C-alpha positions in Angstrom: -34.0 -13.9 -53.6 -35.1 -10.2 -53.7 -32.1 -7.9 -53.4 -33.8 -5.8 -50.7 -34.6 -8.8 -48.7 -31.0 -10.1 -49.0 -29.6 -6.7 -47.9 -32.1 -6.7 -44.9 -31.0 -10.2 -43.9 -27.3 -9.3 -44.1 -28.0 -6.2 -42.0 -29.8 -8.2 -39.4 -26.9 -10.7 -39.3 -24.4 -7.9 -38.8 -26.5 -6.4 -36.1 -26.8 -9.7 -34.2 -23.1 -10.3 -34.6 -22.3 -6.8 -33.3 -24.5 -7.2 -30.3 -22.9 -10.6 -29.5 -19.4 -9.1 -29.7 -20.3 -5.9 -27.7 -18.5 -6.0 -24.4 -19.7 -4.5 -21.1 -18.1 -1.4 -19.8 -17.1 -0.5 -16.3 -18.3 2.9 -15.3 -15.9 5.4 -13.8 -16.9 7.7 -10.9 -15.0 10.7 -9.7 -14.5 11.5 -6.0 -13.8 15.1 -5.0 -11.5 15.3 -1.9 -10.9 18.4 0.1 -7.2 19.0 1.1 -5.0 22.0 2.0 -3.4 21.6 -1.4 -4.7 21.2 -5.0 -6.2 17.7 -5.0 -7.3 16.2 -8.3 -10.6 14.2 -8.5 -9.9 10.5 -7.9 -11.3 8.1 -10.5 -12.7 4.8 -9.2 -14.4 1.9 -11.0 -18.1 1.2 -10.7 -19.1 -2.4 -11.3 -22.8 -2.0 -10.8 -23.7 -2.5 -14.5 -21.6 -5.6 -15.3 -22.1 -9.4 -15.0 -21.3 -11.4 -11.9 -19.2 -14.6 -12.1 -19.5 -16.9 -9.0 -16.4 -19.0 -8.7 -18.6 -22.1 -8.1 -19.6 -21.9 -11.8 -16.0 -22.4 -12.7 -15.4 -25.5 -10.5 -14.5 -24.1 -7.1 -14.7 -26.5 -4.1 -14.2 -25.2 -0.6 -11.3 -27.3 0.5 -9.7 -27.9 -2.9 -6.9 -25.4 -3.2 -6.0 -26.4 -6.8 -9.7 -26.3 -7.9 -10.3 -22.9 -6.2 -7.1 -21.4 -7.7 -8.1 -22.5 -11.1 -11.7 -21.4 -10.7 -10.7 -17.9 -9.5 -8.3 -17.5 -12.4 -10.9 -18.7 -14.9 -13.5 -16.4 -13.6 -11.1 -13.4 -13.6 -10.2 -14.2 -17.2 -13.9 -14.5 -18.2 -14.8 -11.2 -16.5 -11.8 -9.5 -18.2 -12.7 -10.8 -21.7 -16.3 -9.7 -21.0 -15.1 -6.1 -20.8 -15.9 -6.1 -17.1 -17.3 -8.3 -14.4 -17.6 -9.1 -10.7 -15.9 -12.3 -9.6 -17.9 -13.5 -6.6 -16.5 -15.4 -3.6 -19.6 -17.0 -1.9 -20.1 -17.6 1.8 -17.7 -20.1 3.2 -14.0 -20.7 3.5 -12.1 -21.1 0.2 -8.5 -22.2 0.3 -6.5 -20.8 -2.6 -3.0 -19.9 -3.9 -2.2 -16.7 -5.6 -4.8 -14.4 -7.2 -3.8 -12.3 -10.2 -6.3 -9.6 -11.1 -6.9 -8.3 -14.6 -8.3 -5.0 -15.9 -12.0 -4.3 -15.4 -12.4 -7.0 -12.7 -13.9 -6.7 -9.2 -13.0 -9.5 -6.8 -16.0 -9.5 -4.5 -16.3 -11.4 -1.2 -19.8 -11.9 0.0 -20.7 -11.7 3.7 -19.4 -14.8 5.5 -16.8 -15.5 2.7 -13.2 -16.2 3.6 -10.5 -16.4 0.9 -7.8 -18.3 2.8 -4.3 -18.1 1.2 -1.9 -21.0 1.2 1.3 -20.9 3.3 3.2 -22.8 0.6 5.7 -20.5 -1.3 5.4 -22.8 -4.3 1.8 -21.6 -4.8 3.2 -18.1 -5.5 5.3 -19.0 -8.5 6.4 -18.3 -11.1 8.2 -15.2 -9.8 6.7 -11.8 -10.8 8.1 -8.3 -11.1 7.6 -6.8 -7.6 9.6 -5.0 -4.9 11.4 -5.6 -1.6 11.7 -2.6 0.7 11.8 0.0 -2.2 13.9 -2.0 -4.7 12.5 -3.8 -7.7 13.1 -7.5 -8.2 11.5 -10.7 -9.2 10.1 -12.5 -6.2 7.2 -14.7 -5.1 3.9 -13.2 -6.2 2.0 -11.1 -3.8 -1.0 -13.1 -2.5 -3.2 -10.8 -4.6 -1.4 -9.1 -7.4 -2.4 -6.7 -10.2 0.2 -5.6 -12.7 -0.5 -2.8 -15.2 -4.2 -3.0 -14.7 -7.0 -0.4 -15.1 -10.3 -0.4 -13.2 -9.7 -3.1 -10.6 -11.4 -3.6 -7.2 -11.5 -5.8 -4.2 -14.8 -5.3 -2.3 -17.3 -6.9 0.0 -18.0 -7.9 3.6 -15.9 -11.0 3.5 -12.4 -11.7 4.8 -9.0 -12.2 3.2 -6.7 -14.3 5.4 -3.2 -15.6 5.1 -2.1 -18.9 6.6 1.2 -18.0 8.3 3.0 -21.3 9.0 5.9 -20.8 6.6 5.9 -17.0 6.5 6.3 -16.8 10.3 9.4 -19.0 10.0 10.7 -16.4 7.5 10.3 -13.5 9.9 13.9 -14.1 11.2 16.7 -12.6 9.2 19.5 -15.2 9.2 22.8 -14.7 7.4 21.7 -16.1 4.0 18.7 -13.7 3.9 20.9 -10.8 4.8 23.4 -11.8 2.1 20.5 -11.7 -0.4 19.5 -8.3 0.8 23.1 -7.1 0.2 23.0 -8.6 -3.3 19.7 -6.8 -4.2 21.0 -3.5 -2.8 24.2 -3.8 -4.9 22.3 -4.8 -8.1 19.9 -1.8 -7.7 22.8 0.6 -6.9 24.5 -0.5 -10.2 21.2 -0.3 -12.2 21.3 -3.9 -13.2 18.1 -4.6 -15.2 15.2 -5.7 -13.0 14.8 -9.0 -15.1 18.2 -10.1 -13.8 17.3 -9.6 -10.1 15.9 -13.0 -9.4 15.3 -13.7 -5.8 13.3 -16.9 -5.6 15.8 -19.5 -4.3 16.4 -21.5 -1.2 17.9 -18.8 1.0 16.6 -15.3 0.2 13.2 -15.8 2.0 11.8 -12.5 0.7 8.2 -12.6 2.0 5.6 -11.4 -0.5 3.2 -8.5 0.1 -0.5 -9.5 0.7 -2.0 -7.1 -1.8 0.0 -5.2 -4.4 -1.3 -3.0 -7.1 1.7 -2.5 -9.3 1.5 0.2 -12.0 -2.3 0.2 -11.9 -4.9 3.0 -12.4 -8.4 3.4 -11.0 -8.2 1.1 -8.0 -10.8 0.5 -5.3 -10.3 -1.6 -2.1 -13.4 -1.4 0.0 -15.1 -3.2 2.9 -13.1 -6.3 3.4 -11.3 -7.6 6.5 -7.7 -8.6 6.1 -6.1 -10.9 8.6 -2.4 -11.7 8.9 0.2 -11.0 6.2 3.6 -12.3 5.2 4.9 -8.7 4.7 3.4 -5.3 3.9 -0.4 -5.7 3.8 -1.6 -3.2 1.2 0.9 -1.9 -1.3 0.0 0.5 -4.1 3.2 0.8 -6.2 3.5 3.3 -9.0 -0.3 3.5 -9.2 -2.7 6.4 -9.7 -6.2 7.0 -8.5 -6.5 4.6 -5.5 -9.3 4.5 -2.9 -8.9 2.4 0.2 -12.2 2.6 2.2 -13.8 0.8 5.2 -11.0 -1.8 5.3 -10.3 -3.6 8.6 -6.7 -4.8 8.9 -5.1 -7.0 11.6 -1.5 -8.1 11.1 1.0 -8.5 13.9 4.0 -10.0 12.1 7.4 -8.7 11.0 7.2 -5.6 8.7 3.4 -5.7 8.8 2.6 -2.1 7.8 -1.1 -1.5 7.1 -0.8 0.5 3.9 2.3 1.5 2.0 1.6 3.9 -0.8 4.9 3.9 -2.8 5.6 6.2 -5.8 1.8 6.4 -6.1 -0.4 9.5 -6.7 -4.0 10.6 -5.9 -5.0 8.3 -3.0 -7.8 8.4 -0.5 -7.6 6.2 2.6 -10.7 6.6 4.8 -12.8 5.0 7.4 -10.3 2.1 8.0 -9.2 0.2 11.1 -5.6 -0.7 11.5 -4.2 -3.1 14.1 -0.5 -3.5 13.1 2.7 -5.0 14.2 4.5 -2.2 12.4 3.5 1.3 11.1 -0.2 1.8 10.5 0.3 3.9 7.3 3.8 4.3 5.9 4.1 6.6 2.9 7.1 5.6 0.8 8.7 6.5 -2.5 11.4 3.9 -3.4 15.0 3.4 -2.4 18.1 5.2 -3.7 19.1 4.5 -7.3 16.0 2.6 -8.2 13.7 5.5 -7.2 16.0 8.0 -8.9 15.6 5.9 -12.1 11.8 5.5 -11.9 11.4 9.2 -10.9 7.8 9.2 -9.7 7.1 11.0 -6.4 4.3 9.9 -4.1 1.9 12.9 -3.9 -1.7 13.8 -3.2 -2.5 11.4 -0.4 -5.5 12.0 1.9 -6.1 9.9 5.0 -9.2 10.6 7.1 -11.5 9.1 9.7 -9.3 6.1 10.5 -8.9 4.2 13.8 -5.5 2.7 14.8 -5.6 0.0 17.5 -1.8 -0.6 17.4 1.2 0.3 15.4 4.7 1.7 15.5 3.6 5.0 14.0 0.3 6.5 13.1 1.8 8.0 10.0 5.3 7.3 8.8 7.1 8.8 5.9 10.1 6.9 4.7 12.6 5.7 5.1 12.3 4.6 1.5 11.5 8.1 0.1 14.0 8.6 -2.7 11.4 9.5 -5.3 10.0 12.3 -3.1 6.9 12.7 -1.0 4.7 15.7 -1.2 1.1 16.7 -0.4 0.0 14.4 2.4 -3.0 15.2 4.6 -4.2 13.2 7.5 -7.3 14.4 9.4 -9.8 13.2 12.0 -7.9 10.0 13.0 -7.7 8.4 16.4 -5.3 6.1 18.1 -7.0 3.8 20.6 -6.0 4.4 24.2 -3.6 1.7 25.2 -2.1 1.2 21.8 1.6 0.7 21.5 2.8 3.8 19.5 6.1 5.5 19.0 5.0 8.7 17.1 2.0 10.3 15.6 4.1 11.5 12.7 7.6 10.1 12.0 9.7 11.2 9.0 12.8 9.1 8.6 15.6 9.2 6.0 19.4 8.9 5.7 22.3 10.2 3.6 21.7 7.6 0.8 18.1 8.5 0.1 17.9 11.9 -1.6 14.3 12.6 -2.6 12.4 15.3 -0.7 9.5 15.7 1.8 7.2 18.7 1.7 3.7 19.8 2.5 2.7 17.3 5.1 -0.4 18.1 7.2 -2.0 16.5 10.2 -5.2 17.9 11.8 -7.6 16.7 14.5 -5.8 13.7 15.9 -6.6 12.0 19.2 -4.3 9.6 21.0 -3.5 8.2 24.5 0.0 7.6 25.7 2.8 7.8 23.2 6.1 6.0 23.9 8.1 8.7 22.1 6.5 11.9 20.8 4.0 13.7 18.7 6.5 14.5 15.9 9.8 12.8 15.1 12.1 13.7 12.2 15.4 11.9 11.8 17.8 12.0 8.9 20.2 9.3 10.0 18.0 6.2 10.1 19.9 3.3 8.6 18.9 0.4 10.8 20.8 -2.8 9.9 21.9 -1.2 6.6 24.5 1.1 8.2 27.2 -1.6 8.4 25.7 -4.0 5.9 26.3 -2.1 2.6 28.3 1.0 1.6 27.0 4.4 0.6 27.4 4.5 -3.2 26.2 8.1 -3.6 25.5 10.5 -0.8 22.3 12.5 -1.3 20.6 14.3 1.6 16.8 14.8 1.8 15.3 18.3 1.9 12.4 18.3 4.4 10.1 21.3 4.7 6.6 22.6 5.4 5.3 20.3 8.1 2.0 21.3 9.8 0.3 19.6 12.8 -2.9 21.2 14.2 -5.3 20.2 17.0 -3.6 17.2 18.4 -4.5 15.6 21.7 -2.4 13.0 23.6 -2.0 11.7 27.1 1.6 11.6 28.2 4.6 11.8 25.8 8.3 11.7 26.1 8.6 14.8 23.9 6.4 16.9 21.7 8.9 17.2 18.8 12.3 15.7 18.2 14.0 16.8 15.0 17.5 15.6 14.2 18.8 16.9 10.9 22.1 17.5 9.1 23.9 20.9 9.5 24.2 21.2 5.7 20.5 20.3 5.1 18.4 21.7 8.0 14.7 20.9 8.3 12.7 24.0 7.3 9.3 25.4 8.3 7.7 23.2 10.9 4.5 24.6 12.6 2.7 22.9 15.5 -0.5 24.5 16.7 -2.9 23.5 19.6 -0.9 20.5 20.7 -2.6 19.4 23.9 -0.7 16.8 26.0 -1.3 15.9 29.6 2.3 15.3 30.5 5.7 15.6 28.9 8.1 13.1 30.5 11.3 14.7 29.2 12.4 17.7 27.2 9.5 19.3 25.3 11.4 20.0 22.0 14.7 18.4 21.1 16.1 20.0 17.9 19.3 19.9 15.9 19.4 22.0 12.7 15.9 23.3 12.3 14.9 26.6 10.7 11.6 28.4 11.3 10.0 26.2 13.9 6.9 27.3 15.9 4.7 25.8 18.6 1.5 27.7 19.3 -1.3 26.9 21.8 
């Protein structure tokens, strides 16, 4: 054969092979966010140019939990190996077990689709590296779990729903559960390796989060409805560049916070609806020794244009804040009249936490009646932990630079209640244009506050 022809054929073969092996790429968009502090552009994945993988092509059958779990896992694996892909949940109700996302994958629920998660704890095994109230451990997998992933998304007009039969029974905290909490607390306090903190057994009953992005980067959660949850609903943990947009959450169980950003950075939460049995948005940063070890503050969090129908607090910070919380901005949010609400902003910590809180801003907030007040800051919040476990190391939490502007409410018990330690006063709190129709008690109740102002 002619040498030139042979070389041409070899070149063509190599070109075809190269094209066959070429993987698709997920695009990255940057979102510029205005805030009263330096806010980096947030990177989010764009899946508009990648292939779609309907789960029906991988053997999914609507009422077959096993087939659906296998099909979703296979579609996710295929999309990941493809270099990027959209795993499509079609219209209809699809019963499933756990869903583990991988990098460059978008789980997309079409309009009319419901991904219904099993109530059987066995469907969330084997145990994965996760957390319980600010302490790392191995526990049942979150219903949707992403660990060390890049470019992941959950999108669409469909619904994510948790069956609650078993989890509801676990809402109670009987003695065996409390003993497990004590054991985890002590293991974390003594820096026992996370791999040795195994909490899947017949008595711990540690409920899993619904959605956890654990150590992820470039995350998008958009459009979906979320109904019910065993525990915290949306939990970005040690993650960066996270956008949560147009999500509608209803969860009225025990510890059913809406969103819990924890030791995470560069987040935008916007245009969401929260109807919660606990805090709507709870900004956290780990507990005690675990957070000191991980050493990653939560910072650069913007929350805007959200509606809260019910919740303990509109915005809570803590009590797990040992890694520190800084640069949080909430604006243009509304609490529906008639909602059960304790505070608009509640910062809570205790002598075991350490960490710090600084540069917290709220602006343009509307609310009806508040059971307690506009602002609450308490530095001795221990709940059941006060008598349950000892203080291994005492570290107070510096709290400073808190700003609330243009807040309207109906009647409140107080405008501000700040209870701090004499040796660590709260510093620099400024409230401006706080309009309330009635104050049922004392307007401002303060212990150990420096540089407080209230201007109308």
